[in-house]
LUMLO-272834 format. One record per residue (C-alpha): x, y, z; residue number from 0. Coordinates in nm, 2 decimals, decimal comma. Layout:
{r {X Y Z} NUM} ...
This chain:
{r {-5,94 -7,07 -14,38} 0} {r {-6,20 -6,89 -14,16} 1} {r {-6,58 -6,84 -14,30} 2} {r {-6,91 -6,66 -14,20} 3} {r {-7,25 -6,75 -14,25} 4} {r {-7,56 -6,54 -14,24} 5} {r {-7,88 -6,52 -14,29} 6} {r {-8,06 -6,29 -14,51} 7} {r {-8,41 -6,46 -14,50} 8} {r {-8,56 -6,19 -14,34} 9} {r {-8,37 -5,92 -14,63} 10} {r {-8,51 -6,14 -14,88} 11} {r {-8,82 -6,12 -14,75} 12} {r {-8,79 -5,73 -14,75} 13} {r {-8,70 -5,66 -15,07} 14} {r {-8,94 -5,89 -15,22} 15} {r {-9,23 -5,68 -15,04} 16} {r {-9,07 -5,29 -15,10} 17} {r {-9,10 -5,46 -15,47} 18} {r {-9,37 -5,54 -15,41} 19} {r {-9,53 -5,24 -15,31} 20} {r {-9,37 -5,10 -15,55} 21} {r {-9,48 -5,27 -15,83} 22} {r {-9,86 -5,24 -15,72} 23} {r {-9,84 -4,83 -15,72} 24} {r {-9,99 -4,61 -16,00} 25} {r {-9,74 -4,37 -15,99} 26} {r {-9,43 -4,36 -16,11} 27} {r {-9,22 -4,45 -15,81} 28} {r {-8,78 -4,29 -15,85} 29} {r {-8,52 -4,39 -15,63} 30} {r {-8,22 -4,13 -15,69} 31} {r {-7,88 -4,02 -15,52} 32} {r {-7,80 -3,70 -15,59} 33} {r {-8,01 -3,68 -15,91} 34} {r {-7,94 -3,96 -16,04} 35} {r {-8,14 -4,26 -16,10} 36} {r {-8,08 -4,62 -15,88} 37} {r {-8,38 -4,74 -15,92} 38} {r {-8,77 -4,73 -16,07} 39} {r {-9,07 -4,92 -16,05} 40} {r {-9,32 -5,12 -16,30} 41} {r {-9,57 -4,82 -16,31} 42} {r {-9,25 -4,56 -16,42} 43} {r {-9,14 -4,77 -16,68} 44} {r {-9,51 -4,81 -16,82} 45} {r {-9,52 -4,41 -16,80} 46} {r {-9,20 -4,30 -16,99} 47} {r {-9,04 -4,61 -17,18} 48} {r {-8,76 -4,67 -17,03} 49} {r {-8,68 -5,01 -16,91} 50} {r {-8,52 -5,01 -16,57} 51} {r {-8,18 -5,08 -16,71} 52} {r {-8,20 -4,79 -16,93} 53} {r {-8,33 -4,56 -16,65} 54} {r {-8,03 -4,60 -16,37} 55} {r {-7,78 -4,38 -16,39} 56} {r {-8,01 -4,16 -16,61} 57} {r {-8,09 -3,76 -16,46} 58} {r {-8,38 -3,75 -16,32} 59} {r {-8,44 -3,42 -16,55} 60} {r {-8,41 -3,68 -16,84} 61} {r {-8,78 -3,74 -16,79} 62} {r {-8,87 -3,35 -16,76} 63} {r {-8,95 -3,16 -17,07} 64} {r {-8,70 -2,89 -17,13} 65} {r {-8,85 -2,56 -16,95} 66} {r {-8,90 -2,78 -16,63} 67} {r {-8,55 -2,90 -16,54} 68} {r {-8,39 -2,59 -16,35} 69} {r {-8,69 -2,63 -16,12} 70} {r {-8,68 -3,00 -16,12} 71} {r {-8,31 -2,99 -16,01} 72} {r {-8,34 -2,75 -15,79} 73} {r {-8,59 -2,92 -15,59} 74} {r {-8,40 -3,27 -15,61} 75} {r {-8,05 -3,09 -15,48} 76} {r {-8,25 -2,91 -15,22} 77} {r {-8,48 -3,18 -15,06} 78} {r {-8,80 -2,98 -15,16} 79} {r {-9,06 -3,20 -15,03} 80} {r {-9,40 -3,03 -15,10} 81} {r {-9,56 -3,17 -15,43} 82} {r {-9,55 -2,95 -15,79} 83} {r {-9,61 -3,01 -16,10} 84} {r {-9,42 -3,05 -16,43} 85} {r {-9,41 -3,20 -16,78} 86} {r {-9,30 -3,43 -16,81} 87} {r {-9,13 -3,62 -17,15} 88} {r {-9,18 -4,01 -17,24} 89} {r {-8,91 -4,20 -17,40} 90} {r {-9,06 -4,16 -17,74} 91} {r {-9,06 -3,74 -17,67} 92} {r {-9,41 -3,69 -17,61} 93} {r {-9,51 -3,53 -17,29} 94} {r {-9,79 -3,55 -17,02} 95} {r {-9,83 -3,30 -16,73} 96} {r {-9,79 -3,50 -16,39} 97} {r {-9,77 -3,35 -16,04} 98} {r {-9,41 -3,47 -15,82} 99} {r {-9,41 -3,57 -15,45} 100} {r {-9,04 -3,66 -15,29} 101} {r {-8,87 -3,68 -14,99} 102} {r {-8,60 -3,76 -14,83} 103} {r {-8,52 -4,10 -14,67} 104} {r {-8,23 -4,41 -14,56} 105} {r {-8,22 -4,64 -14,81} 106} {r {-7,96 -4,89 -14,86} 107} {r {-7,74 -4,69 -14,64} 108} {r {-7,74 -4,41 -14,83} 109} {r {-7,97 -4,12 -14,82} 110} {r {-8,19 -4,09 -15,12} 111} {r {-8,46 -3,90 -15,25} 112} {r {-8,81 -4,11 -15,32} 113} {r {-8,99 -3,94 -15,56} 114} {r {-9,37 -3,98 -15,68} 115} {r {-9,49 -3,89 -15,99} 116} {r {-9,88 -3,94 -16,15} 117} {r {-10,00 -3,85 -16,44} 118} {r {-10,27 -3,57 -16,44} 119} {r {-10,41 -3,55 -16,78} 120} {r {-10,70 -3,60 -16,62} 121} {r {-10,70 -3,36 -16,34} 122} {r {-10,62 -3,07 -16,57} 123} {r {-10,90 -3,15 -16,79} 124} {r {-11,16 -3,15 -16,57} 125} {r {-11,01 -2,88 -16,37} 126} {r {-11,05 -2,72 -16,71} 127} {r {-11,43 -2,77 -16,83} 128} {r {-11,52 -2,64 -16,46} 129} {r {-11,37 -2,36 -16,50} 130} {r {-11,56 -2,32 -16,83} 131} {r {-11,89 -2,41 -16,67} 132} {r {-11,76 -2,13 -16,35} 133} {r {-11,71 -1,87 -16,69} 134} {r {-12,04 -1,93 -16,80} 135} {r {-12,22 -1,94 -16,47} 136} {r {-12,11 -1,61 -16,37} 137} {r {-12,16 -1,46 -16,73} 138} {r {-12,57 -1,60 -16,71} 139} {r {-12,54 -1,46 -16,33} 140} {r {-12,35 -1,09 -16,35} 141} {r {-12,57 -1,06 -16,71} 142} {r {-12,95 -1,07 -16,63} 143} {r {-13,15 -0,82 -16,63} 144} {r {-13,31 -1,04 -16,34} 145} {r {-13,20 -1,00 -15,98} 146} {r {-12,99 -1,27 -15,90} 147} {r {-12,88 -1,30 -15,48} 148} {r {-12,70 -1,52 -15,29} 149} {r {-12,73 -1,58 -14,94} 150} {r {-12,53 -1,83 -14,75} 151} {r {-12,54 -1,86 -14,35} 152} {r {-12,79 -1,58 -14,36} 153} {r {-12,65 -1,32 -14,53} 154} {r {-12,60 -1,21 -14,92} 155} {r {-12,27 -1,30 -15,05} 156} {r {-12,29 -1,30 -15,43} 157} {r {-12,48 -1,06 -15,63} 158} {r {-12,57 -0,90 -15,97} 159} {r {-12,62 -0,54 -16,10} 160} {r {-12,94 -0,63 -16,11} 161} {r {-13,02 -0,72 -15,80} 162} {r {-12,79 -0,44 -15,66} 163} {r {-13,03 -0,20 -15,84} 164} {r {-13,35 -0,30 -15,76} 165} {r {-13,28 -0,32 -15,37} 166} {r {-13,18 0,08 -15,41} 167} {r {-12,77 0,04 -15,33} 168} {r {-12,50 0,22 -15,53} 169} {r {-12,22 -0,09 -15,45} 170} {r {-12,15 -0,41 -15,40} 171} {r {-12,01 -0,32 -15,11} 172} {r {-12,34 -0,16 -14,97} 173} {r {-12,49 -0,48 -14,99} 174} {r {-12,25 -0,79 -14,94} 175} {r {-12,27 -1,00 -14,62} 176} {r {-12,59 -0,82 -14,52} 177} {r {-12,92 -0,99 -14,36} 178} {r {-13,24 -1,01 -14,67} 179} 
């Protein structure tokens, strides 16, 4: 009988450190191979409602609304690494807007995809409010009977029709980037 002893203390410490960092994340993190989930963090379980046992072996597109699945699968299989937006799908069937970012890497002697997914509901609500506010400002600015001019770095960068008329120009193009 022959035997070999190997000290795996360092390996266990690395695994524990990886797990602690993963569980501390505010975004869902998945590790997948060829589109199939190998691991997920606690945030993923909370976002989506699948336990780790339920998640392992599922297709990564199962967390994505039908209309975005083809795009997500294409990104997974081609190694796409830029952030992109999708509609995420929870276990209970509810959805939320999400941003995905992923990269390919070595993990346990395999080439895998590590994917981070953030719920961007609040960001979208803020963007929508900002766009609504911009539209209101633009309407007031453009429709005002008073001349409205915006100067930046010593030149006109924006103005309404009342300003064009008051200054005797015929078009915005004539006044744009002129010094007051």
